[in-house]
C-alpha angles and dihedrals in degrees: 000000000000120000128197145166116268107236115217113197114235123217121225129200088261090059093055118100119240090249092055092048091052094051098086091047092050091049090052091048090052092054091048090051091048091052092051093049092047091052090048093056102032099048095060089049090055092048093056094056113120094252093047092049091052092048090050091049099047104018122239095289093044091048092055091049090049091054090049090051091049090051092054091048090052091051089055091052092047089051091052090051091052090049090053090047090052091050089058094044106053092274094299125141116236121268109273096231093060104021095133093045090050099048111028095093089057093048111040150020090220120076117237085246090069100100099200108034108027109118089219090070120077105236091225088060100037092058087075091060091217096135092253125137113201104201127103134198123226101249091204087072095051108141089339122148113252092230090061093065104100098200111018094178093059098037114092115228106173125013145166105281135201086210101081098187126115112270092014111177140167143096109341093214091057096043104047112121117257119229090039114259107227138065095004095312097319099124152342120228132230139166124217128228086255092058101255116140113219136185111230108211 
């Protein structure tokens, strides 16, 4: 019985029809067109995000200053809430380990769980939507009577904190963010027990 090798004819480029030769090129062209269309529709969506709209409105430098201003305004509101809490608690400051939980109902309509609008979240931090807070409480004032603070206008109460957790507390000098948080590293913010907002260089 004779045996042999089955010969399979091979096709060369010259054997391919013009339509077959054009197929890879057309596929590549389709992907290029898809990428262009995707960019056309996606880019405008990105540019109408809240952060992008603010940057467009104020410019990069103006936007950073706006965030810094919002931070200071939030500190003022937090201070007012703590003052109201003290008025209801025999002029005592809240306990440091739950200062947000103790005072937020006095200070704001928005729960601390609101990641974008809660006044207990530094706006520079909350823009990341990570669930972080960014403010710390001076632990030396924990449950202390207001009248026992010798110099309220030079004693920090709430400040920008490197500890981003809820109810963060400790020594302000040890907890300030480094590099500084606001206006491209220009300053951190704090408010004193007396209610004065200060930039901490």
